[in-house]
C-alpha positions as CSV (number, residue, x, y, z in Angstrom):
1,M,-1.6,14.8,-11.6
2,S,1.7,16.4,-10.9
3,S,4.2,17.4,-13.6
4,P,7.0,15.0,-14.5
5,S,9.9,14.8,-12.1
6,P,13.4,16.0,-13.4
7,L,14.3,12.3,-13.6
8,E,11.4,11.5,-15.8
9,A,12.0,14.6,-18.0
10,A,15.6,13.7,-18.4
11,Y,14.8,10.1,-19.2
12,H,12.4,11.1,-22.0
13,R,14.9,13.7,-23.4
14,R,17.6,11.0,-23.7
15,Q,15.4,8.3,-25.3
16,G,17.0,9.1,-28.7
17,G,20.5,9.3,-27.4
18,G,23.0,6.6,-26.8
19,G,25.1,5.8,-23.7
20,S,24.5,3.8,-20.6
21,R,26.3,5.8,-18.0
22,L,24.8,7.3,-14.9
23,V,23.9,11.0,-15.5
24,P,23.8,13.2,-12.3
25,L,20.9,15.6,-12.2
26,A,21.8,17.3,-8.9
27,A,24.8,17.4,-6.7
28,L,24.1,20.0,-4.0
29,I,24.3,18.9,-0.4
30,K,20.9,18.0,1.1
31,E,19.3,18.2,-2.3
32,E,17.9,15.2,-4.0
33,A,20.2,13.5,-6.5
34,R,18.6,11.6,-9.3
35,T,20.3,9.4,-11.7
36,E,19.1,7.3,-14.6
37,R,20.7,4.2,-16.2
38,R,19.8,4.2,-19.9
39,G,20.8,0.6,-20.7
40,S,18.0,-1.4,-19.1
41,G,15.3,1.3,-18.9
42,S,15.4,1.2,-15.1
43,R,14.8,4.3,-13.0
44,I,16.9,5.4,-10.1
45,C,15.9,7.9,-7.5
46,A,18.7,8.8,-5.1
47,R,18.2,10.7,-1.8
48,E,21.0,11.9,0.3
49,E,19.4,12.5,3.6
50,D,15.9,13.1,5.1
51,A,14.8,16.4,6.5
52,E,15.3,15.5,10.1
53,G,17.7,12.6,9.5
54,R,21.1,11.5,10.6
55,R,20.8,8.4,8.5
56,R,21.3,8.8,4.8
57,R,18.3,7.9,2.7
58,P,18.5,5.0,0.3
59,L,18.5,4.9,-3.5
60,L,15.4,3.6,-5.2
61,R,15.6,1.8,-8.4
62,Y,12.4,0.4,-10.0
63,G,11.0,-1.2,-13.1
64,C,7.6,-2.4,-14.2
65,A,6.4,-5.0,-16.7
66,A,2.9,-6.1,-17.7
67,Q,0.9,-8.2,-20.1
68,S,-2.8,-7.4,-20.7
69,K,-5.6,-9.8,-21.4
70,K,-8.7,-8.0,-20.0
71,G,-7.3,-4.4,-19.8
72,E,-8.2,-4.2,-16.1
73,D,-4.7,-4.0,-14.4
74,F,-3.3,-0.6,-13.6
75,F,-0.3,0.7,-11.7
76,L,1.1,3.8,-10.1
77,L,4.7,4.9,-10.0
78,R,5.6,8.1,-8.2
79,T,9.0,8.8,-6.7
80,D,8.8,12.5,-5.8
81,C,5.7,12.9,-3.7
82,A,5.9,15.9,-1.4
83,R,5.3,15.1,2.2
84,P,2.8,17.6,3.7
85,S,4.3,20.5,5.6
86,T,6.2,19.1,8.5
87,S,7.5,20.8,11.7
88,S,11.2,21.4,11.5
89,T,13.8,23.5,13.3
90,S,15.4,26.3,11.3
91,S,15.5,24.5,7.9
92,S,17.2,26.3,5.1
93,D,15.1,27.8,2.4
94,L,17.4,26.1,-0.1
95,S,16.6,22.6,1.3
96,P,14.2,20.6,-0.9
97,P,10.9,19.6,0.7
98,P,10.8,16.1,2.1
99,T,9.6,13.5,-0.3
100,F,8.4,9.9,-0.4
101,A,7.7,7.4,-3.2
102,V,4.5,5.5,-4.0
103,F,4.1,2.3,-6.0
104,A,0.7,0.6,-6.5
105,V,-0.9,-2.2,-8.3
106,L,-4.6,-2.2,-9.0
107,D,-6.3,-5.3,-10.4
108,G,-9.8,-4.4,-11.6
109,H,-12.8,-6.7,-12.1
110,N,-16.1,-6.3,-13.8
111,G,-14.6,-3.4,-15.8
112,N,-11.7,-1.0,-15.2
113,A,-13.5,2.0,-13.8
114,A,-12.7,1.3,-10.2
115,A,-9.0,0.6,-10.8
116,I,-8.7,3.9,-12.8
117,Y,-10.5,5.9,-10.2
118,T,-8.4,4.4,-7.4
119,R,-5.2,5.1,-9.2
120,D,-6.1,8.7,-9.7
121,N,-7.6,9.5,-6.3
122,L,-6.3,7.2,-3.5
123,L,-3.1,9.0,-2.9
124,N,-4.8,12.4,-2.5
125,H,-7.4,10.9,-0.2
126,V,-4.6,9.4,2.0
127,L,-2.8,12.7,2.2
128,G,-6.0,14.6,2.9
129,A,-6.5,12.4,6.0
130,M,-3.0,13.3,7.4
131,P,-2.7,16.0,10.1
132,R,-0.5,18.9,9.2
133,G,2.6,20.1,11.0
134,L,3.9,16.7,12.0
135,S,7.5,15.7,12.3
136,R,8.7,12.8,10.0
137,E,8.3,10.3,12.8
138,E,4.9,11.5,13.7
139,W,3.9,11.5,10.0
140,L,5.0,7.8,9.7
141,H,3.1,7.0,12.9
142,A,-0.1,8.6,11.5
143,L,0.2,7.0,8.1
144,P,-1.6,3.6,8.8
145,R,-4.7,5.4,10.1
146,A,-4.6,7.8,7.1
147,L,-4.4,4.8,4.7
148,V,-7.5,3.3,6.2
149,A,-9.4,6.6,5.9
150,G,-8.1,7.1,2.3
151,F,-9.2,3.6,1.2
152,V,-12.7,3.9,2.7
153,K,-13.2,7.4,1.2
154,T,-12.1,6.2,-2.2
155,D,-14.5,3.3,-2.0
156,K,-17.4,5.6,-0.8
157,E,-16.9,8.2,-3.5
158,F,-16.5,5.6,-6.3
159,Q,-19.7,3.7,-5.2
160,S,-21.6,7.0,-5.3
161,K,-21.1,7.0,-9.1
162,G,-23.3,3.9,-9.3
163,Q,-20.7,1.9,-11.3
164,T,-20.5,-1.8,-10.5
165,S,-16.8,-2.3,-11.1
166,G,-14.3,-3.2,-8.3
167,T,-10.6,-3.4,-7.8
168,T,-7.9,-4.8,-5.6
169,A,-5.3,-2.3,-4.3
170,T,-1.8,-2.8,-3.1
171,F,-0.4,0.6,-2.1
172,V,3.2,1.0,-1.1
173,I,4.7,4.1,0.5
174,I,8.5,4.3,0.9
175,D,9.9,7.1,3.0
176,G,13.6,6.6,3.6
177,W,14.1,3.2,5.0
178,T,10.5,2.8,6.1
179,I,8.0,0.9,4.0
180,T,4.3,1.1,4.6
181,V,2.0,-1.3,2.7
182,A,-1.8,-1.1,2.6
183,S,-3.8,-3.7,0.7
184,V,-7.2,-5.1,-0.1
185,G,-7.8,-8.1,-2.4
186,D,-5.2,-10.5,-3.6
187,S,-2.5,-8.4,-5.3
188,R,0.6,-9.0,-3.2
189,C,3.7,-7.3,-2.0
190,I,6.7,-9.3,-0.9
191,L,10.1,-8.3,0.5
192,D,13.2,-10.1,-0.6
193,A,15.8,-9.0,1.8
194,Q,19.6,-9.4,1.7
195,G,20.3,-13.0,2.7
196,G,17.5,-14.4,0.6
197,T,14.5,-14.7,3.0
198,V,11.2,-13.7,1.4
199,S,8.5,-12.1,3.6
200,L,4.9,-11.2,2.9
201,L,4.0,-7.6,3.5
202,T,0.3,-8.2,2.6
203,V,-2.5,-10.7,3.4
204,D,-4.6,-12.3,0.6
205,H,-8.3,-11.5,1.1
206,R,-9.5,-14.6,-0.8
207,L,-12.5,-16.3,0.7
208,E,-11.1,-19.7,-0.3
209,E,-7.9,-19.3,1.7
210,N,-8.8,-16.8,4.5
211,V,-10.9,-18.4,7.3
212,E,-11.1,-15.3,9.4
213,E,-12.5,-13.3,6.5
214,R,-15.1,-16.0,5.7
215,E,-16.3,-15.8,9.3
216,R,-16.4,-12.0,9.2
217,V,-18.4,-11.9,5.9
218,T,-21.0,-14.4,7.2
219,A,-21.3,-12.7,10.6
220,S,-22.0,-9.4,8.7
221,G,-24.8,-10.9,6.6
222,G,-23.1,-12.3,3.6
223,E,-23.3,-15.9,2.3
224,V,-20.2,-17.9,1.3
225,G,-20.4,-20.8,-1.0
226,R,-19.4,-22.2,-4.4
227,L,-21.2,-21.8,-7.7
228,S,-24.0,-24.3,-8.1
229,V,-24.7,-25.8,-11.5
230,V,-27.4,-28.1,-12.9
231,G,-27.8,-31.1,-10.7
232,G,-26.7,-29.4,-7.5
233,A,-22.9,-29.8,-8.1
234,E,-20.7,-27.0,-6.7
235,I,-17.7,-25.8,-8.7
236,G,-15.0,-23.2,-8.5
237,P,-13.6,-21.2,-5.5
238,L,-15.6,-20.0,-2.6
239,R,-17.6,-16.8,-3.4
240,C,-19.6,-14.3,-1.5
241,W,-23.3,-14.0,-2.4
242,P,-24.9,-11.9,-3.7
243,G,-22.5,-11.0,-6.4
244,G,-20.3,-14.1,-6.6
245,L,-17.0,-12.2,-5.7
246,C,-14.1,-14.4,-4.6
247,L,-12.6,-11.6,-2.5
248,S,-13.6,-10.4,0.9
249,R,-12.1,-6.9,0.6
250,S,-12.0,-4.6,-2.4
251,I,-12.7,-1.0,-3.5
252,G,-16.0,-0.6,-5.4
253,D,-18.3,-3.6,-6.0
254,I,-21.4,-1.8,-5.0
255,D,-23.5,-4.7,-6.4
256,V,-21.9,-7.3,-4.1
257,G,-22.7,-5.9,-0.7
258,E,-20.9,-3.7,1.8
259,F,-19.7,-6.6,3.9
260,I,-17.0,-6.7,1.1
261,V,-15.1,-3.9,2.8
262,P,-12.4,-1.5,1.6
263,V,-10.6,-1.5,5.0
264,P,-7.0,-2.4,4.2
265,Y,-4.5,-4.7,5.9
266,V,-1.6,-2.4,6.8
267,K,2.0,-3.3,7.6
268,Q,4.9,-1.0,8.2
269,V,8.5,-2.1,8.5
270,K,11.9,-0.4,8.7
271,L,14.7,-1.9,6.6
272,S,18.3,-2.3,7.8
273,N,21.2,-0.6,6.0
274,A,21.4,-3.7,3.8
275,G,18.3,-2.7,1.9
276,G,16.2,-5.1,0.0
277,R,13.9,-5.7,-3.0
278,L,10.1,-5.3,-3.2
279,I,8.0,-7.3,-5.7
280,I,4.5,-5.8,-6.1
281,A,2.2,-7.8,-8.5
282,S,-1.3,-8.7,-9.4
283,D,-2.7,-12.2,-9.1
284,G,-1.7,-13.0,-12.6
285,I,1.7,-13.5,-11.1
286,W,0.7,-15.2,-7.8
287,D,-1.6,-17.7,-9.4
288,A,1.3,-18.9,-11.5
289,M,4.1,-18.9,-8.9
290,S,4.8,-18.7,-5.2
291,S,6.4,-15.7,-3.5
292,E,9.7,-17.6,-3.1
293,A,9.7,-18.6,-6.8
294,A,9.0,-15.0,-8.0
295,A,11.9,-13.7,-5.8
296,K,14.3,-16.4,-6.9
297,C,13.7,-16.2,-10.6
298,C,14.8,-12.6,-10.8
299,R,17.7,-12.4,-8.4
300,G,20.8,-10.9,-9.9
301,L,18.9,-8.8,-12.4
302,P,18.4,-5.0,-12.5
303,A,14.9,-3.9,-11.6
304,E,13.5,-3.4,-15.1
305,L,14.8,-6.7,-16.3
306,A,13.7,-8.4,-13.1
307,A,10.1,-7.2,-13.6
308,K,10.1,-8.6,-17.1
309,Q,11.6,-11.9,-16.0
310,V,8.9,-12.4,-13.3
311,V,6.2,-11.7,-15.9
312,K,7.9,-14.0,-18.4
313,E,8.2,-16.8,-15.9
314,A,4.5,-16.5,-14.9
315,L,3.4,-16.7,-18.6
316,R,5.7,-19.6,-19.2
317,T,4.2,-21.5,-16.2
318,R,0.5,-20.7,-16.7
319,G,0.0,-18.8,-19.9
320,L,-1.8,-15.5,-20.3
321,K,-5.0,-16.3,-18.5
322,D,-5.4,-13.0,-16.7
323,D,-3.9,-9.5,-16.7
324,T,-0.3,-9.8,-15.3
325,T,1.5,-6.9,-13.8
326,C,4.7,-6.7,-11.8
327,I,6.6,-3.8,-10.2
328,I,10.1,-4.3,-8.8
329,V,11.6,-1.8,-6.4
330,D,15.2,-2.1,-5.2
331,I,16.1,-0.2,-2.0
332,I,19.8,0.4,-2.1
333,P,22.2,1.8,0.5
334,P,23.5,5.2,-0.7
335,D,27.1,4.5,0.1
336,Q,27.3,1.4,-2.0
337,M,27.7,0.8,-5.7
338,I,24.3,-0.4,-7.2
339,Q,24.1,-4.1,-6.6
340,H,21.4,-6.5,-7.4
341,P,20.3,-9.1,-4.9
342,S,22.2,-12.3,-5.5
343,P,21.1,-15.9,-4.7
344,P,21.8,-16.6,-1.1
345,K,24.5,-19.1,-0.1
346,K,23.2,-22.2,1.7
347,M,25.3,-21.5,4.8
348,F,23.5,-18.2,5.3
349,K,19.9,-19.4,4.9
350,M,19.4,-19.5,8.7
351,K,20.9,-16.0,9.2
352,S,18.5,-13.9,7.2
353,I,15.7,-11.4,7.9
354,I,14.2,-11.3,11.4
355,F,11.0,-9.5,12.0
356,R,11.0,-7.8,15.4
357,K,8.4,-5.8,17.1
358,K,9.6,-2.3,18.0
359,A,9.7,-1.7,21.7
360,K,8.2,1.6,22.9
361,D,11.4,2.4,24.8
362,S,13.8,1.4,22.0
363,S,16.7,3.8,21.6
364,D,18.4,5.1,18.4
365,K,21.4,3.2,19.5
366,L,19.5,-0.1,19.6
367,T,17.9,0.7,16.2
368,K,21.3,1.2,14.7
369,Q,22.6,-2.0,16.2
370,L,19.7,-4.0,14.8
371,S,20.2,-2.4,11.4
372,A,23.9,-3.3,11.4
373,V,23.1,-7.0,11.8
374,G,20.4,-7.1,9.1
375,I,17.3,-7.1,11.1
376,V,14.1,-5.7,9.6
377,E,12.1,-3.8,12.3
378,E,8.3,-4.3,12.3
379,L,6.8,-1.0,13.3
380,F,3.0,-1.7,12.7
381,E,0.6,-4.4,11.6
382,E,-3.1,-4.4,11.7
383,G,-5.8,-6.2,9.7
384,S,-9.1,-5.7,11.5
385,A,-12.0,-4.7,9.3
386,M,-13.6,-2.7,12.1
387,L,-13.3,1.1,11.7
388,S,-13.6,1.7,15.4
389,E,-10.4,-0.3,15.9
390,R,-8.6,1.2,12.9
391,L,-9.2,4.9,13.2
392,G,-7.7,5.2,16.6
393,N,-8.8,7.3,19.6
394,A,-9.9,10.9,20.2
395,S,-6.6,12.3,18.9
396,S,-7.9,11.8,15.3
397,G,-11.0,13.9,16.1
398,Q,-9.3,17.0,17.2
399,R,-11.0,20.3,16.7
400,T,-9.8,22.5,13.9
401,S,-8.9,26.1,14.1
402,S,-12.5,27.0,13.2
403,S,-13.8,25.1,16.2
404,V,-15.5,22.3,14.2
405,F,-15.0,18.6,14.0
406,T,-13.8,16.9,10.9
407,C,-15.1,13.5,9.6
408,A,-12.3,11.0,10.0
409,I,-13.0,9.5,6.6
410,C,-14.3,12.1,4.2
411,Q,-12.7,15.1,6.0
412,V,-15.8,17.3,5.8
413,D,-16.2,19.9,8.6
414,L,-18.8,19.1,11.2
415,E,-20.5,21.1,13.9
416,P,-20.0,19.4,17.3
417,S,-23.7,18.3,17.3
418,E,-23.3,16.6,13.9
419,G,-20.4,14.3,14.6
420,I,-21.1,10.7,15.4
421,S,-18.3,8.8,17.3
422,V,-16.8,5.9,15.4
423,H,-17.2,4.0,18.7
424,A,-20.9,4.5,19.0
425,G,-22.8,1.2,18.9
426,S,-19.7,-0.8,18.0
427,I,-20.9,-4.1,19.1
428,F,-17.9,-5.8,17.5
429,S,-15.4,-3.5,19.4
430,S,-14.0,-4.5,22.7
431,S,-13.4,-0.8,23.7
432,S,-16.7,0.9,22.8
433,K,-16.5,4.5,23.9
434,P,-19.3,6.5,22.1
435,W,-18.2,9.8,23.8
436,E,-14.8,9.7,22.2
437,G,-13.6,10.5,18.7
438,P,-12.7,10.2,16.0
439,F,-16.1,11.3,14.6
440,L,-17.9,10.5,11.4
441,C,-20.5,12.4,9.3
442,S,-23.9,10.7,8.9
443,D,-23.0,9.3,5.4
444,C,-19.8,7.7,6.7
445,R,-21.5,6.4,9.8
446,D,-24.1,4.7,7.5
447,K,-21.4,3.1,5.5
448,K,-19.7,1.9,8.6
449,D,-22.9,0.3,9.9
450,A,-23.5,-1.4,6.5
451,M,-19.9,-2.8,6.5
452,E,-20.5,-4.3,10.0
453,G,-23.9,-5.8,9.0
454,K,-26.0,-3.5,11.2
455,R,-28.3,-2.6,8.3
456,P,-28.9,-3.9,4.8
457,S,-26.5,-2.6,2.2
458,G,-27.8,0.4,0.3
459,V,-30.5,1.2,2.9
460,K,-30.3,4.8,4.2
461,V,-30.9,5.3,7.9
462,L,-33.1,8.3,8.6
């Protein structure tokens, strides 16, 4: 784990002191400014400008609240993650390295081991899958693929420990105005944009509600049904057998079967200059209230109080029946006073957020025009569970400087004769090209085959 950021250190130093004013921690041009408001306990991370950017980076203000029943919910809050070395033109030695923020909610089941392991290792595995020497735009473009590799590697390494715990994971990376969300399970991330429209940035992987996932699980060898009791009656939600898990995707769960996959749904969007609010929470929140209700109940409140209000409302509605965790992240324009989203006026309900696919030939001018009128740009969305579709083409299997290949998942070096194309034998893929990369080591290829139902889970192919 990295050492505390200057913001966190200053926050702890001031715990015994009074005052609720903003305290500047840095004021140099192009250096990160961080401020902290003592009154509500909220944190503020202010960024002036990205390394390559012409558009000033937003302020991030966040808060977290939780109530524990089983002790299986965990979360991650990191606002000063260093982006791997990027290519840049004559940057000053005094300029701070480019940074991004990470927020995650991990809802464990059958124990907390998988949630703890994922919290401590997933970020490093994602960064390990990222190529070096990329510009910021290239880094953002490569991020969805690296998230897939990081999730699968985390699952593979945790399962190797032989523990039967599992966890959901909703993992949010904020780099400037760009938000990238990867998720497995039913912890959810929503965006409450200026204007009051609430948008889902995740997909719930519950067998009860997701028809496509039910079909995938059964096609891969799993059985889906309800719990049978004496007399033949069926009760409860749809579950996957063996194991009885209600989810179709998770990290861990070695005892359930590898058709319960760790391949995340990934969505990447770019906010307008108006900013917005993210609500990231475990199912203890979403089983008690809708996305719209969660957003509405905390509008007008600062981030820390908003998180507490969402948890309070969930407990009031349903009681403490499960671990309940909520993270609020406010993404605020840097040239505005800190404002909290207010309830939308009725006349503006039809003029809110619009998701728009990014055209390949879109210009910076068009992007600025879209941002000016409050449009949120959708940059990427993919939910396939097939690694051959998620890990891309041969560009992710490039040779390293030592003339060896690298496994696209676990990042181990491979001799050319050892690498197995992710496309080889992909009967589910519409573009099977076994001669192209990316390439997998034999262990990762075995895992891929098990996830796709090509061999029984846990059987080693010789």
